[in-house]
MITIDO-640981 format. One line per field, with one value per residue (C-alpha): x, y, z; residue in one letter. Coordinates in steps of 0.25 Angstrom, whole numbers, always signed. Layout:
BEGIN
c1 = [X,...]
c2 = [Y,...]
c3 = [Z,...]
residu = [A,...]
REM end
This chain:
BEGIN
c1 = [+0,+5,+0,-3,+0,+10,+13,-1,+4,+12,-1,-1,+7,-6,-8,-1,-12,-22,-11,-8,-22,-23,-10,-13,-27,-28,-42,-43,-49,-61,-65,-80,-86,-97,-106,-109,-98,-108,-111,-97,-102,-110,-98,-93,-78,-70,-62,-48,-44,-56,-54,-40,-44,-54,-44,-34,-45,-49,-34,-32,-44,-40,-26,-31,-41,-30,-21,-32,-35,-20,-18,-31,-26,-13,-21,-16,-16,-10,+3,+0,-12,-5,-10,+0,+12,+25,+31,+36,+30,+16,+10,+0,-11,-21,-34,-42,-56,-56,-69,-80,-88,-76,-79,-91,-89,-86,-88,-80,-71,-73,-70,-59,-52,-54,-48,-36,-33,-34,-25,-15,-15,-14,-2,+5,+5,+11,+26,+34,+40,+27,+23,+9,-1,-13,-25,-37,-48,-41,-29,-18,-5,+3,-3,-2,+13,+20,+24,+29,+22,+24,+20,+7,+3,+6,-3,-14,-15,-15,-26,-38,-52,-64,-60,-68,-72,-64,-67,-59,-56,-49,-41,-37,-33,-24,-17,-14,-8,+0,+5,+9,+16,+24,+28,+21,+19,+6,-2,-12,-24,-31,-44,-51,-65,-80,-81,-93,-99,-96,-81,-81,-80,-71,-77,-64,-54,-43,-39,-24,-20,-8,-17,-23,-34,-39,-52,-56,-71,-75,-89,-96,-106,-114,-118,-131,-130,-138,-131,-133,-131,-132,-136,-141,-147,-160,-153,-139,-137,-140,-144,-144,-157,-164,-170,-163,-165,-155,-157,-150,-152,-151,-148,-152,-144,-150,-160,-169,-178,-173,-183,-180,-165,-161,-154,-148,-142,-132,-125,-112,-114,-128,-140,-150,-159,-164,-173,-176,-177,-183,-175,-180,-170,-159,-165,-163,-171,-169,-171,-171,-169,-171,-161,-157,-143,-141,-127,-118,-106,-103,-111,-106,-119,-121,-132,-131,-138,-134,-131,-121,-111,-109,-108,-99,-111,-120,-116,-116,-108,-111,-107,-119,-114,-122,-119,-122,-128,-130,-120,-125,-117,-123,-114,-118,-112,-119,-119,-133,-142,-149,-161,-152,-146,-160,-163,-151,-144,-152,-153,-145,-144,-138,-124,-126,-115,-114,-102,-97,-93,-80,-77,-81,-76,-74,-74,-88,-92,-87,-95,-108,-121,-127,-121,-130,-126,-133,-138,-129,-116,-105,-98,-87,-85,-75,-86,-97,-88,-86,-101,-103,-92,-99,-112,-105,-100,-114,-118,-130,-127,-139,-138,-147,-148,-151,-149,-135,-130,-119,-116,-113,-102,-111,-123,-116,-111,-125,-131,-140,-140,-147,-155,-162,-170,-185,-192,-206,-213,-215,-216,-210,-219,-212,-203,-197,-202,-199,-184,-176,-171,-185,-186,-189,-191,-206,-215,-227,-227,-241,-246,-249,-237,-234,-220,-210,-212,-201,-201,-189,-179,-167,-171,-161,-158,-156,-146,-143,-152,-146,-152,-166,-177,-182,-190,-196,-205,-218,-211,-203,-190,-181,-181,-172,-163,-155,-143,-135,-120,-114,-116,-124,-134,-135,-148,-150,-161,-165,-168,-160,-165,-171,-186,-184,-183,-192,-199,-191,-183,-195,-203,-203,-197,-184,-182,-184,-176,-164,-163,-164,-153,-144,-148,-145,-131,-119,-106,-104,-97,-104,-111,-101,-91,-88,-75,-69,-76,-75,-62,-65,-71,-75,-69,-73,-79,-65,-55,-41,-28,-15,-9,-22,-22,-35,-36,-47,-48,-57,-67,-58,-46,-38,-37,-33,-29,-26,-33,-29,-36,-40,-46,-55,-62,-61,-66,-58,-58,-52,-47,-44,-33,-38,-51,-53,-52,-66,-80,-83,-82,-69,-65,-59,-48,-41,-28,-33,-45,-59,-67,-78,-82,-84,-91,-86,-94,-90,-94,-108,-105,-98,-112,-118,-117,-116,-104,-97,-95,-84,-92,-95,-80,-75,-85,-81,-66,-68,-75,-64,-54,-47,-37,-45,-37,-45,-57,-55,-67,-71,-70,-55,-51,-45,-37,-23,-16,-23,-13,-18,-32,-30,-22,-32,-44,-36,-31,-36,-39,-54,-51,-43,-53,-64,-55,-53,-68,-70,-59,-66,-79,-73,-67,-81,-87,-77,-78,-93,-97,-85,-89,-76]
c2 = [+0,+14,+28,+40,+50,+42,+54,+53,+41,+50,+52,+38,+44,+49,+34,+38,+47,+36,+29,+41,+42,+28,+28,+41,+45,+60,+61,+68,+60,+67,+64,+61,+62,+52,+54,+39,+30,+18,+22,+18,+4,+4,+7,-6,-10,-8,-20,-15,-25,-21,-6,-8,-16,-6,+5,-3,-5,+10,+13,+4,+9,+23,+20,+12,+23,+34,+24,+21,+36,+40,+29,+33,+47,+42,+35,+21,+12,-1,+0,-11,-3,+11,+16,+27,+17,+24,+11,+13,-1,+5,+12,+23,+23,+35,+32,+44,+41,+51,+46,+56,+54,+60,+74,+75,+87,+86,+101,+109,+98,+86,+72,+70,+83,+79,+65,+71,+82,+71,+62,+73,+75,+60,+59,+71,+65,+52,+47,+53,+39,+33,+29,+33,+29,+37,+29,+34,+30,+33,+24,+34,+26,+38,+38,+23,+22,+24,+38,+47,+56,+69,+62,+57,+71,+76,+64,+67,+82,+78,+68,+70,+67,+62,+48,+35,+27,+16,+5,+3,-11,-5,+5,-6,-15,-4,-2,-17,-17,-4,-9,-23,-17,-8,-18,-10,-19,-11,+1,+11,+15,+29,+29,+42,+40,+43,+28,+27,+13,+9,+12,+2,-10,-21,-34,-39,-32,-40,-34,-31,-31,-22,-11,-2,+8,+21,+27,+41,+41,+54,+60,+70,+80,+77,+63,+65,+63,+64,+57,+51,+36,+32,+36,+27,+30,+23,+18,+13,+18,+33,+38,+53,+61,+49,+52,+44,+44,+45,+40,+43,+38,+49,+45,+53,+49,+59,+59,+69,+67,+75,+82,+87,+84,+90,+79,+83,+76,+82,+78,+84,+95,+99,+96,+88,+83,+87,+81,+81,+69,+66,+57,+51,+51,+40,+35,+37,+41,+39,+50,+50,+60,+60,+66,+66,+66,+73,+69,+56,+54,+53,+62,+66,+65,+68,+67,+77,+81,+91,+87,+92,+91,+77,+80,+69,+60,+71,+69,+56,+56,+47,+46,+44,+38,+42,+34,+38,+24,+10,+0,-13,-25,-38,-50,-59,-69,-66,-52,-51,-40,-44,-39,-31,-24,-20,-15,-7,-5,+8,+14,+26,+24,+10,+6,-8,-17,-31,-40,-54,-62,-64,-50,-42,-27,-26,-11,-11,-21,-13,-1,-9,-8,-21,-33,-43,-57,-64,-79,-83,-76,-86,-80,-87,-87,-75,-66,-71,-67,-53,-51,-54,-44,-34,-36,-35,-21,-16,-21,-28,-42,-48,-62,-70,-85,-96,-111,-110,-99,-103,-92,-102,-93,-81,-88,-95,-82,-76,-89,-94,-106,-110,-123,-126,-121,-119,-118,-116,-103,-94,-79,-69,-69,-61,-49,-44,-30,-26,-29,-16,-20,-17,-3,+7,-5,-5,+7,-3,-18,-24,-35,-43,-39,-47,-52,-59,-73,-83,-95,-102,-99,-104,-108,-103,-108,-96,-99,-86,-77,-65,-69,-63,-67,-54,-60,-74,-83,-90,-102,-94,-96,-83,-75,-64,-66,-54,-55,-44,-46,-36,-22,-27,-37,-49,-52,-66,-69,-84,-81,-75,-63,-71,-72,-87,-87,-75,-62,-54,-47,-41,-38,-24,-30,-33,-18,-13,-24,-24,-8,-10,-20,-11,+1,-7,-11,-2,-7,+7,+12,+14,+27,+31,+25,+25,+30,+20,+9,+8,+5,+2,+9,+3,+9,+0,+12,+16,+8,+6,+3,-1,+13,+20,+28,+29,+40,+46,+61,+68,+78,+90,+84,+85,+70,+59,+45,+33,+20,+6,+1,-13,-23,-34,-43,-33,-22,-10,-3,+8,+4,+15,+12,+23,+31,+43,+56,+60,+58,+64,+62,+56,+56,+44,+47,+38,+44,+58,+57,+57,+44,+44,+49,+41,+46,+43,+45,+44,+31,+32,+24,+36,+43,+34,+42,+30,+29,+20,+26,+22,+10,+5,+6,-1,-12,-14,-14,-23,-33,-34,-34,-21,-14,-2,+7,+19,+27,+42,+51,+61,+73,+69,+67,+81,+80,+86,+74,+62,+52,+56,+55,+41,+35,+41,+34,+21,+21,+13,+26,+23,+9,+16,+27,+16,+8,+21,+23,+9,+10,+23,+16,+4,+14,+21,+7,+3,+16,+16,+2,-5,-4,-8]
c3 = [+0,-3,+0,-9,+3,+12,+20,+26,+34,+43,+50,+55,+67,+72,+76,+89,+93,+97,+104,+113,+116,+120,+129,+136,+141,+140,+146,+159,+171,+176,+191,+193,+206,+211,+222,+223,+218,+218,+204,+199,+202,+189,+180,+174,+177,+164,+159,+158,+146,+138,+139,+135,+122,+119,+119,+111,+100,+100,+99,+87,+79,+81,+76,+64,+61,+61,+52,+42,+41,+38,+28,+21,+19,+14,+2,+2,-10,-14,-20,-31,-35,-38,-51,-51,-52,-53,-59,-73,-77,-74,-87,-84,-94,-95,-103,-107,-113,-125,-131,-135,-122,-114,-121,-111,-101,-86,-81,-91,-97,-105,-99,-108,-103,-89,-91,-98,-88,-77,-84,-85,-70,-68,-77,-71,-57,-62,-62,-73,-75,-79,-93,-98,-109,-113,-118,-125,-134,-147,-144,-148,-149,-146,-132,-129,-128,-114,-112,-101,-92,-101,-114,-107,-103,-117,-123,-113,-117,-131,-130,-139,-135,-144,-147,-149,-136,-130,-120,-107,-112,-124,-115,-105,-116,-122,-109,-107,-121,-119,-105,-111,-123,-115,-104,-92,-80,-76,-80,-74,-82,-79,-86,-89,-95,-94,-93,-103,-101,-115,-112,-101,-109,-102,-107,-113,-104,-98,-85,-82,-67,-70,-75,-65,-68,-63,-69,-70,-74,-80,-79,-89,-84,-97,-98,-107,-122,-135,-147,-161,-159,-174,-188,-199,-213,-219,-232,-232,-246,-249,-263,-266,-267,-259,-246,-234,-219,-208,-194,-181,-167,-156,-142,-129,-117,-108,-98,-105,-118,-130,-138,-152,-154,-167,-177,-190,-202,-211,-224,-227,-216,-221,-212,-221,-210,-197,-186,-171,-161,-147,-139,-126,-114,-114,-128,-143,-155,-170,-180,-195,-205,-220,-230,-245,-251,-264,-268,-268,-259,-245,-236,-222,-214,-199,-189,-178,-165,-154,-140,-130,-123,-129,-144,-150,-154,-159,-173,-181,-194,-206,-221,-231,-244,-256,-268,-282,-285,-279,-284,-287,-292,-299,-299,-310,-320,-333,-340,-343,-337,-324,-317,-307,-319,-324,-310,-307,-321,-325,-311,-309,-294,-296,-301,-306,-310,-314,-312,-314,-302,-309,-311,-298,-297,-282,-282,-288,-278,-266,-270,-273,-264,-269,-276,-283,-285,-296,-295,-307,-302,-299,-287,-279,-264,-264,-271,-262,-250,-257,-259,-244,-240,-249,-242,-228,-232,-234,-248,-253,-259,-267,-271,-281,-282,-291,-290,-295,-286,-277,-266,-255,-248,-248,-243,-232,-227,-227,-221,-232,-241,-254,-253,-265,-277,-275,-289,-283,-287,-275,-272,-263,-251,-240,-240,-227,-228,-214,-216,-216,-230,-236,-230,-241,-251,-250,-248,-246,-248,-252,-244,-257,-265,-278,-274,-284,-288,-286,-296,-289,-279,-270,-257,-246,-231,-222,-211,-205,-197,-204,-217,-219,-229,-234,-245,-245,-254,-251,-246,-236,-244,-245,-257,-252,-241,-234,-225,-218,-221,-211,-217,-230,-234,-243,-251,-256,-267,-268,-283,-295,-302,-313,-318,-318,-303,-299,-304,-293,-303,-309,-296,-290,-277,-285,-288,-273,-267,-276,-274,-259,-259,-266,-257,-244,-249,-250,-245,-239,-227,-214,-212,-201,-192,-177,-171,-162,-167,-183,-189,-204,-215,-228,-241,-252,-259,-264,-272,-266,-272,-265,-264,-260,-247,-239,-229,-220,-217,-207,-213,-209,-214,-201,-199,-209,-207,-216,-211,-216,-228,-225,-235,-231,-241,-252,-243,-240,-226,-219,-205,-195,-185,-176,-174,-182,-173,-173,-178,-192,-207,-213,-228,-234,-245,-254,-258,-253,-262,-255,-255,-244,-230,-217,-205,-190,-177,-163,-155,-149,-137,-132,-132,-122,-109,-99,-90,-80,-65,-56,-50,-65,-68,-56,-58,-72,-69,-57,-66,-75,-63,-68,-58,-56,-46,-45,-50,-49,-47,-57,-48,-45,-60,-61,-48,-49,-44,-51,-45,-31,-35,-42,-30,-20,-27,-28,-14,-2,+7,+7,+14,+25,+27,+29,+38,+47,+48,+52,+63,+68,+69,+76,+87,+88,+90,+100,+109,+108,+111,+118,+132,+139]
residu = [X,X,X,X,X,X,X,X,X,X,X,X,X,X,X,X,X,X,X,X,X,X,X,X,X,X,X,X,X,X,X,X,X,X,X,X,X,X,X,X,X,X,X,X,X,X,X,X,X,X,X,X,X,X,X,X,X,X,X,X,X,X,X,X,X,X,X,X,X,X,X,X,X,X,X,X,X,X,X,X,X,X,X,X,X,X,X,X,X,X,X,X,X,X,X,X,X,X,X,X,X,X,X,X,X,X,X,X,X,X,X,X,X,X,X,X,X,X,X,X,X,X,X,X,X,X,X,X,X,X,X,X,X,X,X,X,X,X,X,X,X,X,X,X,X,X,X,X,X,X,X,X,X,X,X,X,X,X,X,X,X,X,X,X,X,X,X,X,X,X,X,X,X,X,X,X,X,X,X,X,X,X,X,X,X,X,X,X,X,X,X,X,X,X,X,X,X,X,X,X,X,X,X,X,X,X,X,X,X,X,X,X,X,X,X,X,X,X,X,X,X,X,X,X,X,X,X,X,X,X,X,X,X,X,X,X,X,X,X,X,X,X,X,X,X,X,X,X,X,X,X,X,X,X,X,X,X,X,X,X,X,X,X,X,X,X,X,X,X,X,X,X,X,X,X,X,X,X,X,X,X,X,X,X,X,X,X,X,X,X,X,X,X,X,X,X,X,X,X,X,X,X,X,X,X,X,X,X,X,X,X,X,X,X,X,X,X,X,X,X,X,X,X,X,X,X,X,X,X,X,X,X,X,X,X,X,X,X,X,X,X,X,X,X,X,X,X,X,X,X,X,X,X,X,X,X,X,X,X,X,X,X,X,X,X,X,X,X,X,X,X,X,X,X,X,X,X,X,X,X,X,X,X,X,X,X,X,X,X,X,X,X,X,X,X,X,X,X,X,X,X,X,X,X,X,X,X,X,X,X,X,X,X,X,X,X,X,X,X,X,X,X,X,X,X,X,X,X,X,X,X,X,X,X,X,X,X,X,X,X,X,X,X,X,X,X,X,X,X,X,X,X,X,X,X,X,X,X,X,X,X,X,X,X,X,X,X,X,X,X,X,X,X,X,X,X,X,X,X,X,X,X,X,X,X,X,X,X,X,X,X,X,X,X,X,X,X,X,X,X,X,X,X,X,X,X,X,X,X,X,X,X,X,X,X,X,X,X,X,X,X,X,X,X,X,X,X,X,X,X,X,X,X,X,X,X,X,X,X,X,X,X,X,X,X,X,X,X,X,X,X,X,X,X,X,X,X,X,X,X,X,X,X,X,X,X,X,X,X,X,X,X,X,X,X,X,X,X,X,X,X,X,X,X,X,X,X,X,X,X,X,X,X,X,X,X,X,X,X,X,X,X,X,X,X,X,X,X,X,X,X,X,X,X,X,X,X,X,X,X,X,X,X,X,X,X,X,X,X,X,X,X,X,X,X,X,X,X,X,X,X,X,X,X,X,X,X,X,X,X,X,X,X,X,X,X,X,X,X,X,X,X,X,X,X,X,X,X,X,X,X,X,X,X,X,X]
REM end
């Protein structure tokens, strides 16, 4: 055991006082006159030995009371639990949560500023010989190598805020790696955070008994928030001069109902739609706004509200890609015109191309919204896998069948299998009109509609719950099966486009369904990405050569980076090693020539105003058997001597104060109730 204020132990000389009182009786004897001495007979005779034992017990309790009180004021602590270890083999790690939630205010400063100023005071009071690392959410490698005290103070003053969120598990694991890599025997971790509940993820954390933890929970004066949780559009493929609808979810994390909150939607900086929304306390509401885009290209879109003082989640950025046409590719063996060519060939909004399975233009395929595989097309396993990859990236894959079709690999991945030919004449009896695929397909669907006749079809066995029968025949056999393939969909017909098999190609249902299949496809990039979570961006829209250089540039041109170009199964991606500096719009350039735009948003888990208190933190750390040394109260976080605060909080003084009070109580009970 060691002491924070060892000089206080000189007060133990006060133990001589009760001894002197015990040895010398300073009380003056007072003579009492009795008129009748017979009254003295009622006084009990004192037992000399009992009285002596009582006096010794009182003396011991008094001495122990004084000793416990003196030791408590000297602030004792266990030597092996000293977080401020002067040993050079102990690494000092300071973690400052620089996520968006730390921009909330406490009095006149942000929580981040409070944490940084407190960390500076802490480091200033530590030994000059110590080695330090500065941990943060952005994982800046410059801060994660052991540095001296002066370097650490410089890094603290240069530290930037507004990074993506991180979990305590990631921080702890990072320190374990740094400690092991640099051969430190132990480490002391000082954690400054508002401890949002989503940050306290420790499920897969493996404790290290050589890492001692001191936590500084920070608390904002403003814990109410209204924010935009998510945004989506009604149609995944946008066409110019056509009305579309954008939807947004507004969350109210306040105890009060919100009435008439303004919500606006802008394109390229110009507000094109506006509405208001009412949101019940601690709930959410969805709003929708209609808009029309007049030009092709990438449109920088933004949904915005106004809320203070937490503002980072009041805007939601997204990129709307308006294509001049819908690209449709038909894969077939013969060169004859087809029903698909008759449908799309003369349409100005559709760019139709036919290809042989032996001569595939990959660039055309990458930019297609829909690929149609004819029943007579002979495709090998490699091409079948490529078609599945196309669907996985958001495209629509449409497959027609006859008795000679062999797409075994494709069907095996989808979870379906052809069984036999059924040459009995039937009709389409059921259409899953309530399925989201049929949204906007039918204005009104008659109860006794004349549906296509099917003269023969291939019977299929559905083995996967992911496959939906969206149109079926009178005997229950599927006519059109739909399966989600990651971001896209695959549509499998049990007939070819042939009059011999059915009259589907000459029916009005054929036109509406084929157009809808083309519209829901796209192979496009996501509308937006999330900082701290997303690392990949699809760039199949551009053709790349070996020497091409792809860069990403911020909207104001002040930030530029060159991410890794990664190829996976004929698909090209940008991989970001580190998070982009802030939410907003970023342009993608090939050899300094603009190609497209992508939108990034802050992680909305930061918007949830739910925090862990001291008891929650202690319970979580105890369950994982972490070595929690101290939890510093927020009102002491700006103390001039942070080392003293930490040691005082982690000391055993409370135990000695309790001991002193117990001894005082024992003395009172002995004097009051021990009749000697």
